[in-house]
C-alpha positions as CSV (number, residue, x, y, z in Angstrom):
1,M,36.9,-4.1,42.2
2,I,33.9,-3.2,39.5
3,S,33.8,-4.3,36.0
4,R,31.9,-2.9,33.2
5,N,31.5,-4.1,29.3
6,I,31.9,-1.2,26.8
7,T,31.7,-1.3,22.8
8,I,34.7,0.6,21.2
9,K,33.1,3.2,19.0
10,N,36.1,4.2,17.4
11,S,35.8,2.7,13.5
12,V,39.6,1.4,13.6
13,G,39.4,-0.1,17.1
14,L,42.2,0.4,20.0
15,Y,45.4,0.3,17.4
16,A,48.7,2.6,17.3
17,R,47.2,6.1,18.2
18,P,44.0,5.6,20.0
19,A,45.8,2.6,22.1
20,T,48.2,5.1,23.2
21,F,45.5,8.0,24.4
22,F,43.7,4.8,26.3
23,I,47.0,3.9,27.8
24,Q,48.1,7.9,28.9
25,K,44.7,8.1,30.6
26,A,44.4,4.5,32.5
27,N,48.2,5.5,33.7
28,T,46.6,8.9,35.3
29,Y,44.3,6.7,37.8
30,K,46.1,5.0,41.0
31,S,43.9,1.9,40.4
32,S,45.0,-1.4,39.0
33,I,43.0,-1.6,35.4
34,W,42.4,-4.6,32.8
35,M,40.7,-5.1,30.0
36,Q,39.3,-8.6,29.2
37,K,38.1,-9.7,25.5
38,D,37.0,-13.1,25.2
39,D,39.1,-15.3,27.6
40,R,42.0,-13.2,27.6
41,R,42.8,-10.5,30.2
42,V,45.4,-7.8,30.0
43,N,46.9,-4.8,32.0
44,A,45.3,-1.9,30.5
45,K,48.2,0.1,31.3
46,S,50.3,-1.7,29.1
47,L,50.5,-0.8,25.3
48,L,51.9,-4.0,24.2
49,G,48.8,-5.7,26.3
50,V,46.5,-3.6,25.1
51,L,47.2,-3.9,21.3
52,S,47.6,-7.6,21.9
53,L,44.2,-8.0,22.2
54,A,43.6,-6.6,18.6
55,I,40.6,-4.5,19.6
56,S,38.5,-3.5,16.3
57,G,35.7,-0.9,16.2
58,G,32.2,-2.1,17.4
59,S,34.2,-4.6,19.6
60,T,32.6,-5.2,23.2
61,V,35.4,-5.7,25.9
62,T,35.0,-5.6,29.8
63,L,37.1,-3.2,31.7
64,I,37.9,-4.0,35.3
65,A,39.3,-2.0,38.3
66,D,40.1,-2.0,41.4
67,G,41.6,0.8,43.9
68,P,40.8,3.9,45.7
69,D,39.5,5.8,42.3
70,E,37.9,2.6,40.4
71,A,35.0,4.4,39.7
72,E,36.1,7.2,38.1
73,A,38.5,5.2,35.9
74,I,36.0,3.0,34.7
75,S,33.7,6.1,34.0
76,G,37.0,8.0,32.3
77,L,37.9,5.2,30.1
78,E,34.2,4.6,29.1
79,L,33.7,8.1,28.2
80,L,37.0,8.0,26.2
81,V,36.4,5.1,24.2
82,S,32.9,6.2,23.4
83,T,34.0,8.7,21.3
84,E,35.7,9.1,18.1
85,I,39.3,9.2,19.8
C-alpha cells in the first residue's frame, strides 16, 4: 500500500466533469484506490464518494492505493489532477 499527498490544480476542483474524468481514470487500475480529505476517506472509484469530499481547487488530498498496479495508479492520477482537467 502506498499513499501520496497531492494538490488539485484545477481551478474549480473535482466537481462534475473533472470528477468524472478522475473516476474514469481510477477505474482503469486494478488496485483499490481511496481518496482522503481531512478525516474522511472515500473510494476514489466512486463518483458520489469523490463528490462528497467537496474538493475545491488548490486543496490537498491524500491518494491511497493498494494492489498490483498501485504505484502506476498513484502516478497516473497525480498527473491527471496536476493539470487543468
